[in-house]
N, C-alpha and C positions, 0 to 999 in steps of 0.2 A: 390831343389825347394825354401826349407825352409829356406837355407842361402841367396839366393835372395829375399825373402820376396814375394814369388809369390804363390798367394790362389789355392789350386788344388780343383775345383768344383766336379768332378767326376773322379774315376778311374776304368779303365776296364783290364782285365787281361787274358790272356790264356798261353798256354804251350811257346810259340815263342815271345810274345811282352805284352808291357805295353803300355796302352793309358790313357792319361792324359787329361781332359777338364780344360784350363784356361782361364782367361779373354784375349779377343783380343787384348790388348793392351799392353799385357805381352807375347804374343804368341812369340817372335823372343827372347826375354831373358829366357825364359822356354826353347826353343830349345837350345839354348847355354849352359845353365845350365845342362840340359841333356846331352850333348853332351860331356862338361867338365868332368862330375861326372863320365861318363863310358870311358872317353879316347876315342871318337869317332871321325872320321872325322869332321871337321867342328867347334870343340870346339876351345879354345883360345891357341890352340897350333900352330899358323900361318902357315896352311898348304894351304892358298890361296883360299880356298872354298866359303868366300865370308861372311860367318858368325864369323869367329873369328878376 
């Protein structure tokens, strides 16, 4: 998120997930950044999911 200059307002973690609250107008950008950083479907890898 830092690389994309997205402010994380709150973070919550558990053993299986990390949740972040970001400004609504940056939500899609934050999702793309997370998917790209963790090599998940929907990142900038051109998998046709509509996010990349």
